LOVOFI-47621 format. One record per residue (C-alpha): residue in one letter; x, y, z. Coordinates in nm, 3 decimals. Example, Ala and Ser with C-alpha at 12.3 -4.5 7.8 and 13.67 -1.06 7.14 Angstrom:
{res->A&c1->1.230&c2->-0.450&c3->0.780}
{res->S&c1->1.367&c2->-0.106&c3->0.714}
# end
This chain:
{res->M&c1->11.575&c2->10.128&c3->11.553}
{res->T&c1->11.521&c2->10.294&c3->11.210}
{res->S&c1->11.171&c2->10.203&c3->11.079}
{res->I&c1->11.164&c2->10.044&c3->10.727}
{res->L&c1->10.839&c2->10.193&c3->10.611}
{res->T&c1->10.591&c2->10.447&c3->10.796}
{res->L&c1->10.263&c2->10.583&c3->10.642}
{res->T&c1->10.128&c2->10.858&c3->10.880}
{res->N&c1->9.767&c2->10.986&c3->10.835}
{res->V&c1->9.808&c2->10.928&c3->10.466}
{res->I&c1->9.523&c2->11.043&c3->10.245}
{res->P&c1->9.593&c2->10.995&c3->9.890}
{res->T&c1->9.281&c2->11.074&c3->9.704}
{res->A&c1->9.451&c2->11.023&c3->9.384}
{res->L&c1->9.448&c2->10.636&c3->9.481}
{res->F&c1->9.127&c2->10.594&c3->9.633}
{res->G&c1->8.910&c2->10.876&c3->9.525}
{res->A&c1->8.662&c2->11.043&c3->9.760}
{res->A&c1->8.593&c2->10.707&c3->9.930}
{res->G&c1->8.922&c2->10.704&c3->10.080}
{res->R&c1->8.923&c2->10.986&c3->10.293}
{res->T&c1->9.018&c2->10.806&c3->10.609}
{res->G&c1->9.404&c2->10.852&c3->10.683}
{res->I&c1->9.599&c2->10.552&c3->10.649}
{res->D&c1->9.853&c2->10.451&c3->10.946}
{res->F&c1->10.102&c2->10.172&c3->10.849}
{res->N&c1->10.423&c2->10.080&c3->11.007}
{res->L&c1->10.683&c2->9.808&c3->10.894}
{res->E&c1->10.975&c2->9.748&c3->11.132}
{res->P&c1->11.291&c2->9.557&c3->11.054}
{res->G&c1->11.228&c2->9.182&c3->11.026}
{res->E&c1->10.860&c2->9.227&c3->10.949}
{res->L&c1->10.641&c2->9.109&c3->10.683}
{res->A&c1->10.291&c2->9.267&c3->10.593}
{res->L&c1->10.048&c2->9.044&c3->10.385}
{res->V&c1->9.789&c2->9.271&c3->10.200}
{res->N&c1->9.488&c2->9.104&c3->10.040}
{res->A&c1->9.403&c2->9.291&c3->9.718}
{res->R&c1->9.195&c2->9.216&c3->9.398}
{res->D&c1->9.244&c2->9.516&c3->9.182}
{res->L&c1->9.570&c2->9.527&c3->9.009}
{res->G&c1->9.553&c2->9.897&c3->8.959}
{res->L&c1->9.539&c2->9.949&c3->9.313}
{res->V&c1->9.813&c2->9.717&c3->9.391}
{res->G&c1->10.068&c2->9.905&c3->9.165}
{res->A&c1->9.946&c2->10.229&c3->9.304}
{res->L&c1->10.016&c2->10.125&c3->9.658}
{res->G&c1->10.364&c2->10.017&c3->9.557}
{res->D&c1->10.422&c2->10.345&c3->9.390}
{res->L&c1->10.279&c2->10.530&c3->9.706}
{res->C&c1->10.544&c2->10.363&c3->9.932}
{res->C&c1->10.827&c2->10.441&c3->9.689}
{res->G&c1->10.741&c2->10.801&c3->9.706}
{res->L&c1->10.589&c2->10.811&c3->9.361}
{res->K&c1->10.235&c2->10.875&c3->9.439}
{res->A&c1->10.091&c2->11.214&c3->9.522}
{res->I&c1->9.927&c2->11.238&c3->9.888}
{res->D&c1->9.690&c2->11.513&c3->10.000}
{res->T&c1->9.798&c2->11.489&c3->10.368}
{res->G&c1->10.029&c2->11.281&c3->10.602}
{res->T&c1->10.368&c2->11.158&c3->10.547}
{res->V&c1->10.535&c2->10.854&c3->10.382}
{res->R&c1->10.874&c2->10.762&c3->10.528}
{res->F&c1->11.133&c2->10.513&c3->10.404}
{res->L&c1->11.406&c2->10.435&c3->10.637}
{res->D&c1->11.266&c2->10.757&c3->10.858}
{res->Q&c1->11.331&c2->10.971&c3->10.551}
{res->D&c1->11.013&c2->11.165&c3->10.436}
{res->W&c1->10.987&c2->11.107&c3->10.060}
{res->T&c1->10.856&c2->11.455&c3->9.974}
{res->T&c1->11.157&c2->11.638&c3->10.177}
{res->Q&c1->11.425&c2->11.443&c3->9.967}
{res->P&c1->11.612&c2->11.597&c3->9.679}
{res->R&c1->11.558&c2->11.395&c3->9.351}
{res->D&c1->11.914&c2->11.237&c3->9.377}
{res->R&c1->11.882&c2->11.152&c3->9.728}
{res->A&c1->11.519&c2->10.996&c3->9.662}
{res->D&c1->11.650&c2->10.790&c3->9.364}
{res->A&c1->11.934&c2->10.666&c3->9.601}
{res->L&c1->11.677&c2->10.568&c3->9.863}
{res->R&c1->11.488&c2->10.380&c3->9.590}
{res->G&c1->11.793&c2->10.186&c3->9.555}
{res->H&c1->11.728&c2->9.996&c3->9.867}
{res->I&c1->11.389&c2->9.888&c3->9.747}
{res->G&c1->11.327&c2->9.552&c3->9.546}
{res->R&c1->11.022&c2->9.544&c3->9.379}
{res->V&c1->10.802&c2->9.284&c3->9.173}
{res->L&c1->10.558&c2->9.493&c3->8.972}
{res->A&c1->10.193&c2->9.429&c3->8.929}
{res->H&c1->10.254&c2->9.503&c3->8.563}
{res->P&c1->10.613&c2->9.375&c3->8.488}
{res->A&c1->10.828&c2->9.625&c3->8.321}
{res->W&c1->11.059&c2->9.430&c3->8.070}
{res->L&c1->11.261&c2->9.604&c3->7.797}
{res->D&c1->11.221&c2->9.409&c3->7.469}
{res->F&c1->11.556&c2->9.549&c3->7.327}
{res->L&c1->11.769&c2->9.417&c3->7.604}
{res->S&c1->11.853&c2->9.064&c3->7.701}
{res->A&c1->11.721&c2->8.870&c3->7.991}
{res->A&c1->12.018&c2->8.923&c3->8.190}
{res->E&c1->12.037&c2->9.290&c3->8.122}
{res->N&c1->11.691&c2->9.331&c3->8.239}
{res->I&c1->11.744&c2->9.170&c3->8.558}
{res->L&c1->12.068&c2->9.361&c3->8.633}
{res->L&c1->12.014&c2->9.688&c3->8.512}
{res->G&c1->11.824&c2->9.848&c3->8.801}
{res->R&c1->12.089&c2->9.731&c3->9.051}
{res->L&c1->12.385&c2->9.839&c3->8.842}
{res->Y&c1->12.234&c2->10.181&c3->8.827}
{res->H&c1->12.223&c2->10.195&c3->9.212}
{res->T&c1->12.543&c2->10.033&c3->9.311}
{res->R&c1->12.942&c2->10.054&c3->9.248}
{res->R&c1->12.986&c2->9.666&c3->9.261}
{res->A&c1->13.136&c2->9.521&c3->8.996}
{res->T&c1->12.905&c2->9.378&c3->8.718}
{res->E&c1->13.048&c2->9.022&c3->8.757}
{res->T&c1->12.990&c2->9.021&c3->9.112}
{res->L&c1->12.617&c2->9.120&c3->9.067}
{res->R&c1->12.596&c2->8.851&c3->8.780}
{res->T&c1->12.723&c2->8.580&c3->9.016}
{res->E&c1->12.468&c2->8.705&c3->9.283}
{res->A&c1->12.183&c2->8.699&c3->9.027}
{res->A&c1->12.287&c2->8.342&c3->8.911}
{res->E&c1->12.253&c2->8.225&c3->9.263}
{res->L&c1->11.912&c2->8.393&c3->9.310}
{res->A&c1->11.790&c2->8.231&c3->8.977}
{res->R&c1->11.899&c2->7.888&c3->9.071}
{res->H&c1->11.730&c2->7.966&c3->9.435}
{res->F&c1->11.403&c2->8.021&c3->9.235}
{res->G&c1->11.421&c2->7.733&c3->9.011}
{res->M&c1->11.619&c2->7.823&c3->8.709}
{res->P&c1->11.924&c2->7.659&c3->8.593}
{res->G&c1->12.115&c2->8.009&c3->8.629}
{res->L&c1->12.107&c2->8.363&c3->8.514}
{res->P&c1->11.886&c2->8.330&c3->8.197}
{res->T&c1->12.043&c2->8.402&c3->7.860}
{res->G&c1->11.887&c2->8.533&c3->7.546}
{res->Q&c1->11.610&c2->8.782&c3->7.491}
{res->I&c1->11.353&c2->8.864&c3->7.772}
{res->S&c1->11.078&c2->8.775&c3->7.514}
{res->D&c1->11.216&c2->8.412&c3->7.499}
{res->L&c1->11.127&c2->8.341&c3->7.845}
{res->S&c1->10.811&c2->8.153&c3->7.934}
{res->P&c1->10.558&c2->8.326&c3->8.190}
{res->D&c1->10.674&c2->8.110&c3->8.455}
{res->D&c1->11.049&c2->8.199&c3->8.417}
{res->L&c1->10.954&c2->8.560&c3->8.376}
{res->T&c1->10.799&c2->8.539&c3->8.719}
{res->R&c1->11.111&c2->8.400&c3->8.858}
{res->A&c1->11.320&c2->8.661&c3->8.682}
{res->G&c1->11.108&c2->8.927&c3->8.835}
{res->L&c1->11.199&c2->8.779&c3->9.196}
{res->V&c1->11.558&c2->8.751&c3->9.102}
{res->R&c1->11.535&c2->9.129&c3->9.014}
{res->A&c1->11.380&c2->9.212&c3->9.337}
{res->F&c1->11.591&c2->9.043&c3->9.571}
{res->L&c1->11.915&c2->9.136&c3->9.406}
{res->G&c1->12.172&c2->9.365&c3->9.580}
{res->A&c1->12.034&c2->9.302&c3->9.946}
{res->P&c1->11.748&c2->9.548&c3->9.945}
{res->R&c1->11.628&c2->9.686&c3->10.275}
{res->L&c1->11.253&c2->9.661&c3->10.173}
{res->V&c1->11.094&c2->9.415&c3->9.899}
{res->I&c1->10.754&c2->9.505&c3->9.774}
{res->L&c1->10.574&c2->9.216&c3->9.611}
{res->E&c1->10.286&c2->9.312&c3->9.392}
{res->S&c1->10.097&c2->8.974&c3->9.357}
{res->P&c1->10.409&c2->8.779&c3->9.238}
{res->V&c1->10.255&c2->8.414&c3->9.229}
{res->Q&c1->9.915&c2->8.320&c3->9.101}
{res->G&c1->9.780&c2->7.968&c3->9.017}
{res->A&c1->10.049&c2->7.805&c3->8.813}
{res->F&c1->10.301&c2->7.967&c3->8.994}
{res->S&c1->10.219&c2->7.834&c3->9.330}
{res->A&c1->10.533&c2->7.605&c3->9.319}
{res->I&c1->10.746&c2->7.932&c3->9.358}
{res->V&c1->10.603&c2->7.995&c3->9.692}
{res->P&c1->10.824&c2->7.775&c3->9.910}
{res->A&c1->11.162&c2->7.939&c3->9.751}
{res->L&c1->10.981&c2->8.292&c3->9.793}
{res->L&c1->10.912&c2->8.232&c3->10.162}
{res->N&c1->11.276&c2->8.093&c3->10.223}
{res->R&c1->11.422&c2->8.414&c3->10.061}
{res->L&c1->11.191&c2->8.664&c3->10.270}
{res->A&c1->11.302&c2->8.468&c3->10.583}
{res->M&c1->11.669&c2->8.543&c3->10.485}
{res->L&c1->11.548&c2->8.927&c3->10.413}
{res->R&c1->11.370&c2->8.949&c3->10.750}
{res->D&c1->11.680&c2->8.797&c3->10.945}
{res->S&c1->11.920&c2->9.033&c3->10.791}
{res->G&c1->11.708&c2->9.329&c3->10.930}
{res->G&c1->11.499&c2->9.381&c3->10.597}
{res->A&c1->11.115&c2->9.394&c3->10.573}
{res->A&c1->10.858&c2->9.301&c3->10.295}
{res->L&c1->10.529&c2->9.411&c3->10.173}
{res->W&c1->10.346&c2->9.113&c3->10.029}
{res->V&c1->10.018&c2->9.222&c3->9.821}
{res->T&c1->9.839&c2->8.919&c3->9.706}
{res->R&c1->9.530&c2->8.831&c3->9.501}
{res->S&c1->9.584&c2->8.449&c3->9.547}
{res->R&c1->9.370&c2->8.269&c3->9.792}
{res->L&c1->9.621&c2->7.990&c3->9.835}
{res->V&c1->9.861&c2->8.271&c3->9.980}
{res->W&c1->9.603&c2->8.463&c3->10.181}
{res->D&c1->9.418&c2->8.147&c3->10.350}
{res->N&c1->9.749&c2->8.012&c3->10.447}
{res->R&c1->9.737&c2->8.100&c3->10.817}
{res->T&c1->10.089&c2->7.942&c3->10.861}
{res->L&c1->10.243&c2->8.208&c3->10.644}
{res->P&c1->10.469&c2->8.393&c3->10.885}
{res->A&c1->10.282&c2->8.757&c3->10.835}
{res->S&c1->10.336&c2->9.007&c3->11.107}
{res->H&c1->10.045&c2->9.215&c3->10.984}
{res->R&c1->9.752&c2->9.154&c3->10.768}
{res->W&c1->9.558&c2->9.415&c3->10.571}
{res->R&c1->9.299&c2->9.445&c3->10.308}
{res->L&c1->9.343&c2->9.688&c3->10.015}
{res->D&c1->9.030&c2->9.805&c3->9.823}
{res->H&c1->8.868&c2->10.105&c3->9.689}
{res->T&c1->8.784&c2->10.241&c3->10.065}
{res->G&c1->9.158&c2->10.225&c3->10.135}
{res->L&c1->9.380&c2->10.009&c3->10.350}
{res->T&c1->9.230&c2->9.824&c3->10.625}
{res->R&c1->9.408&c2->9.629&c3->10.906}
{res->I&c1->9.265&c2->9.290&c3->10.943}
{res->G&c1->9.257&c2->9.136&c3->11.298}
# end
């Protein structure tokens, strides 16, 4: 069976500084969900970059779908990243594009599927996350609530193998959690996996949340809990 994400003796000094000299060993198999407790948004985003092969490491290997990021040609690495959906800690929206274009752009770059097919899938995901459909108008017109929902639509669009959630729900957005858990269950049932990094006590303290692994992320590194 192909592992989804594997970090083996990874030491990323650029991420943790001198304090993080202990190698990270982390494995995420098909059907698994790893929940990571973190408070520092900078570390949250950097961990996402590390998993996507975008962060330098001193030693060790980071593998996605059993492929070592450091040995991949640029075009192959880009193609592999097309199998990752991500909600960014600092969402990257392009103000000169419409809301729909922002949601669809990344997936259109990584697929040959027809635009209308993707629009239909995106509209279904939008309804799943509580919007009336694929949003229209400019991205700047969306409320913070709907921007959160749009980020989730973008992440789950196109049947990714791995979804990385960088603190996607906080406080007022807690109503989104049931729909998110449902979509995560569908991802896991299809053989995908997810890495959910959270600053929310509502999420972390919920012991019924079906996490396969629990970790803590801070400036000393990534530590397994329990």
